[in-house]
N, C-alpha and C positions, 0 to 999 in steps of 0.2 A: 559419573564423574573423577578427573582423578584430580588429586590435592592443588591448588597451587592454579588448577587450567585455567586462564583468565582471556584467552585468543580469541578474536574477534574475527577472526577471518576476513580483516579490513573493510567492517561493514563501520560506518560512521554516522549512520540516522542515530540522533540521540535517543530515543524512543525506543528502539530497537536494544540499544546499549543498556536502557533502563530496564527494562526485559529481562535481555541476558546476567545481566548483575545480578537485580532480584530473585530470579532460578537458583542462581549458583551460590549465592547467600541463605534463602530457602535448604540447599541442598546440603550446603558444610554446616547449620545450624541442627538439622537431622541428623547427620554425621558425629555431629559432636553429640546429642543424646539432648541436647537444650532444647525448652520447651519455647516458647512463643512469648509464657510469662518469666522467663529468663531470661529472654533479651529483650523484652521491655525494662523489667529492673536496670538493666545493664546502661540504657539511653533516659533512663528514668522518663518513659513515658507508656503509653498501654500495650498492651495487645494487639489491639485493633489499629496502632500506627504501625507495629512492626509487620502486622498481615500485607496493609496497603502499603509498606515498602516493597514486600517480598514480590507485592504483585505488579511492581510497577505505576503506582496510581500516582505516586506523589515523586518528586525528584530526590534520589540518595546523597545525603551532605557527605562527604569523603571522612569529615568528621566520625563520624555515624559508625561508616563502613569501618574507621580502623578500630573504633571501641566493640563493635560487634565481632569483631574475629577475632581480637584479644579474647571476649569471652569465650570464642569458642574452641582457644588453646591453638592458634593459627600460629605461623613463624614469620619473620619481618619480613622477607622475602616475597610470601603470598600476600601481608598486608598490603606493604606496598604496590604489588600488581593492582591489588584490587581499588587498591586508594586513587590508583593512574586511572581505572574504568570509569572510577568514579567521576572523574575529574572531566576523561572524555564527556562520559554521558550527560555531562550537565552545560556542556558547549551548546551554543546556540545554531542550529542546522541552517544552511544558507536562505532558506526562506523564510528567516526569522526577517529580515529584513522588507518582506512582504504583508507583515500583524498587521498591518492596517485593512486590507484586504484579503486576510485568510482569515475564515472562520477557525474557531479554537478546533469542532467538533472534524475542519477537516485540516487541521495539522498535524493530528496523527498518522490522516491518511500518507501525505509527503511523506513523514520519515519514515511506514510503512515500505511504501514505495522504492525509495531508493535504498534501503536493506536486503529486498526480498530477493531470494533465488530465481523466484517461477513466479511470474503474476498470469492469471485468469477471468479476462471480463465477458459478462456481457450486458451487451447493450439495445434496447431497444428501441430506444429515443434518436439519440446521437454517435456519431463515430465519438471512439474513447478518446480521452485528452491528450492521450502518452504520444497519438497518432493524426495529431487533427491538423492539417496547416494554419498559418496565418488569419489568413480572411474566415476560417472557417470559422474560427474559436473565435474572432470577433464576433462573426453573425450569432453565436450561439451566445455568448456571454451578452451580447445587447438584448437579447431575449429575453435574458432571467432578472438583468438587470437595466429596464429598460429608462429608467429616470436618474441613473448614473452618469457625475462628469467625467468628459471624455479622456481625461487625463487619468482619473480610478479605475475606467474601465481596460485600460491598456496597459496598466498596472497587472488587471488581471490575467490579461492575455501574456504580457511578459511572464508571469510566472509560469502559467502555464506552460511556454513553451521550453523554459529552463527545466523545466523537470523530464521535458524527453531527451534532456542529454543523458539518462540511462543509458538509451539506448543505445548511445555511442560509445559507452565505455569498455575498457579490454575483458574486462567480467561482469558485462552485460547481462542482465537476467533474460530469460525466458517469457515473451509475449505471448502469449494464447489469445486470441476475441474472438466470440461471439457474436455476431449482431444480428440484427432483424433488415428482411429486406426494405421494411418500410421507413429505417434511416435511410437511406439513396433515394428515396421521393419525400424525404422531406427537404424542402430547399432551403438551404441556407444560404444567404446572403445571392441568391440566381444565378443561373446557370455556370456561369464562367468560374463561380467560385463552387460550385458542386464538380465541375470538371477536373478543375483541381487538386478538387481534397480524394474522389477518384484515384486519378493518378496517383497522387500520395500512397492511398493505399494499394495499387497493385505494385507501385515501388516497392515497398515495405514487408509486402508480402513473398518477396522474393529474397528477402532476409535470413539463414538460418536460424536464428534464435527467435525471429519471430510467424505468426501462422494468424490470416484473416478468415476465417469462416464465415458464410452468408448463409442463414435460415433460409429460405424461401416463402414463399406468400403459399405454394403449393403443399409445404409442410402441415399445414392446417393449426389446432391445438395443436400444441405441445406442453411439455412438462415447466417450461423456464417460462415461459408467456408472463412475465410477473416483473417486480422492480429491478431496476440495472443493481451490478452486483461484482466485489472484484474478490477474489482468491487468492490470498499472500502463502507461499511457502519459503522459508526461512532455511538459508545452509546450516546456520546453528541448534543444533540437538536438541537444546534447552528451549526450545520456542517452539510453541504450539503452530499449526494450521490457523491463518485469522482468514473472515470474509468481513467484507467490509459492505454494507447495502443501505439506500438510500431512504429518506422519505422526506416529505415536503417540505419542512422545517431544520432538519438535520440527519442524522444517520446513527448508525448501530454497528457494533465492531462485536461480532461472533469467533467466540475461541471454544465454545462448547460441540464437544468431537459429531454429537450429532445432528448438530444444527450447520456444522462443516461438512460434512458429509454428504447432506442432505443436497445442500451447493455442487457440489465437487457432481454428483455422481446428476445433476441437471447438466452442468457444463457440459458432461461425458453426451449425456444423452442429445444435448442439442448440436453438438460438434457431427452426429451422427447423420444428423439431416441433411448437413452439409456440405459434403466432399470436396479438394482442394480445386479441383479441375469445376465440377459447376462454381464454385463460389468465383474464380477466376473469370468463369464466362460470361455471368452475371456483371460484375463490375465490367468489363468490357465493354457490355449491352446498353450499361448505363450510361456509361463515359460517351459513348454515340449519340445519347439520348440527349444529353446536354453541349454536344456540338453546335 
């Protein structure tokens, strides 16, 4: 990294910005030959706190950033650029207004999604949220929250649909979806809702930056027959690839190379089981079945 480089390539997702800032501060510290203990003394905190700041596990106060960079011998211009980035990183994302219906563990997902250059998803149960229609999304969320008030459920649906706006951006990420054929047979909301949802999948699969692959039942057992997951890749070189996977009561974010590589390989293998032509033929056949 060159000294003073704080460009974020237009990324505005707070979690992603904190990750970028933490990585750059770590590189700046190491470049200055300062230890974690040296940085901790400058802020009068523990070395563990510095480690957490550099890993973006906590928000970075602009004052902390300024003092750290002074310790590392940065010039005023570099300090001002880093402080400005810290201020942006602490601004709430648009999804903050949905915090009443947005679990803390999923808030990070929305932030990563908004800042990613490439998204790869595997879905064994439902159409991925970024491609769901209003009626389908409402049916899926009603199944997950059977006792929730209609108003709160409506806010969950609104949040999901607003997330889809990233696909319409001039710098929209590449989205590569691999789903099981079982998704198309799991009736959500009735035949009309399913037909509309499949038409939506056929429509978006024509977009240059969106791919939809369907693994047919005839593929049999395969490496990816597991929980749904999403793989994130970012434009910024400081950021590692990240995999998100769900469990019943929460989620895990994986950034260890072995874990990420295993999921990426699984996605690649599953995509080979579903050619583009066969996937579209299957989608068209299922659309007719719901007519």
